[in-house]
C-alpha positions in Angstrom: -6.0 26.6 10.7 -7.8 28.9 8.3 -7.9 32.7 8.5 -10.9 34.2 10.3 -13.9 35.0 8.2 -14.1 38.8 7.8 -17.8 38.8 6.8 -19.9 41.4 8.6 -21.9 40.0 11.5 -25.7 40.7 11.1 -26.3 40.7 14.8 -27.6 44.2 15.8 -25.7 44.1 19.1 -22.5 43.3 17.2 -23.2 46.2 14.9 -23.8 48.5 17.9 -20.5 47.5 19.5 -18.7 48.2 16.2 -20.2 51.7 16.0 -19.4 52.4 19.7 -15.7 51.3 19.5 -15.2 52.8 16.1 -16.5 56.1 17.6 -14.2 55.8 20.6 -11.2 54.9 18.4 -10.4 58.5 17.4 -8.4 60.9 19.5 -10.5 63.8 17.9 -13.8 62.2 18.9 -12.5 61.5 22.4 -11.5 65.2 22.7 -14.9 66.2 21.5 -16.6 64.0 24.1 -14.3 65.5 26.8 -15.3 69.0 25.7 -19.0 68.1 25.8 -18.7 67.1 29.4 -18.6 70.8 30.1 -22.0 71.2 28.5 -23.7 71.4 25.1 -21.8 73.1 22.4 -22.4 74.3 18.8 -20.4 72.3 16.3 -18.6 75.4 15.2 -17.7 76.3 18.8 -16.5 72.7 19.3 -14.4 72.9 16.1 -12.8 76.2 17.2 -12.0 74.9 20.7 -10.3 71.8 19.2 -8.6 73.8 16.4 -10.2 71.7 13.6 -12.4 72.8 10.7 -16.2 72.8 11.0 -16.6 70.1 8.3 -14.2 67.8 10.1 -16.0 68.4 13.4 -19.3 67.7 11.7 -18.0 64.4 10.3 -16.8 63.3 13.7 -20.1 64.5 15.2 -22.0 62.3 12.8 -20.0 59.3 13.9 -20.6 60.1 17.6 -24.3 60.5 16.9 -24.5 57.2 15.0 -22.9 55.5 18.0 -25.6 57.2 20.2 -22.9 58.9 22.3 -24.2 62.4 21.6 -27.6 64.1 20.9 -27.9 66.7 18.2 -30.4 69.6 18.5 -31.0 71.6 15.3 -32.0 75.3 15.5 -32.3 76.4 11.9 -28.7 76.1 10.5 -27.2 75.8 14.0 -26.3 72.3 15.3 -25.8 71.9 19.0 -24.3 68.7 20.5 -24.9 67.3 23.9 -23.5 64.1 25.6 -25.8 61.1 25.8 -24.6 60.2 29.3 -26.6 57.0 29.7 -25.0 55.4 26.6 -21.5 56.5 27.7 -22.0 55.0 31.1 -23.5 51.8 29.5 -20.6 51.4 27.1 -18.8 49.1 29.5 -21.9 46.8 29.7 -20.5 45.1 26.6 -17.8 43.5 28.7 -20.2 41.9 31.2 -20.3 38.1 31.2 -23.5 36.7 29.9 -25.3 33.6 31.2 -28.6 32.0 30.4 -30.7 30.3 33.1 -34.2 28.9 33.3 -36.8 29.5 36.0 -40.4 28.5 36.3 -43.0 31.0 35.4 -43.4 33.2 38.5 -39.9 32.4 39.6 -38.0 35.2 41.4 -35.0 37.2 40.3 -33.2 35.9 43.4 -33.7 32.3 42.2 -32.4 33.2 38.7 -29.4 35.0 40.2 -28.5 32.0 42.4 -28.4 29.9 39.2 -26.1 32.4 37.4 -23.7 33.4 40.2 -22.6 32.8 43.8 -24.7 35.3 45.7 -24.6 36.1 49.4 -27.9 37.2 50.8 -28.3 39.1 54.0 -31.5 40.4 55.7 -31.2 44.2 55.9 -34.0 46.0 57.6 -36.4 43.1 57.0 -35.6 42.6 53.3 -33.4 40.1 51.7 -30.6 41.9 49.9 -27.7 40.6 47.9 -24.5 41.9 49.5 -22.0 39.9 47.4 -21.9 38.5 43.9 -19.2 36.1 42.9 -17.2 37.2 46.0 -17.4 40.9 45.3 -19.1 42.8 48.1 -21.1 45.9 47.3 -24.4 47.5 46.5 -26.3 46.1 43.5 -29.1 47.3 41.4 -30.8 45.7 38.4 -32.6 46.5 35.2 -35.1 44.1 33.5 -35.4 44.6 29.8 -33.8 48.0 30.1 -36.0 49.2 33.0 -34.9 49.7 36.6 -37.3 48.0 39.1 -38.1 49.1 42.6 -38.9 45.6 43.7 -36.6 43.6 45.9 -34.9 40.5 44.2 -37.2 38.2 46.3 -40.3 40.0 45.1 -39.5 40.4 41.4 -41.0 37.5 39.4 -40.8 36.5 35.8 -43.8 35.8 33.5 -41.8 36.0 30.3 -38.3 35.7 28.9 -36.3 38.7 30.0 -32.8 40.1 30.1 -31.5 41.2 33.5 -28.6 43.6 33.8 -27.2 43.0 37.3 -25.1 46.1 38.2 -22.7 46.7 41.0 -22.7 50.4 42.0 -19.2 51.6 41.4 -17.8 55.0 42.4 -17.9 56.7 39.0 -17.2 60.4 38.9 -20.3 62.3 38.0 -18.9 65.7 38.6 -15.4 66.9 39.2 -15.2 70.1 41.1 -12.0 72.0 41.3 -12.1 74.3 44.4 -9.7 77.2 44.5 -9.2 79.0 47.8 -8.7 82.8 47.5 -5.7 84.1 49.3 -6.6 87.0 51.7 
């Protein structure tokens, strides 16, 4: 058995994964992302709150920006960072299994999904809805080529090769609210 080849993979998706996980592989950058959940911050303010130097914070900010986990706004010499929430939420999409199926031109998303997974379809208020995928009950939404569609799976048809991201809605914390009750 030979040692794995360490050559860089030229696949853009592979490069994006490397950037993402490299960015998340630092305690400092994770702390920066956590601070940015509170709202946008100047790099100098972020550095002060993490007790690191501004140049170190700027270096880490560059890595987070390259991984598209933060936005940078520049006002003269002031640099303000803000979370890029969609990319943070989509980071786990990397772990989704991938399957390739063929459908006839004009074939429906439902037909494609039935070829890719075990789906349970139920008529809900006059529309066919998938209520279970591979034995997991839940509510499901989908994107086609990065765009959410408002069409039902039975109504969405394909006229060209596409990539579908079939997503189960999971209870992900959007906002944590700590409520303190005043003593009288």
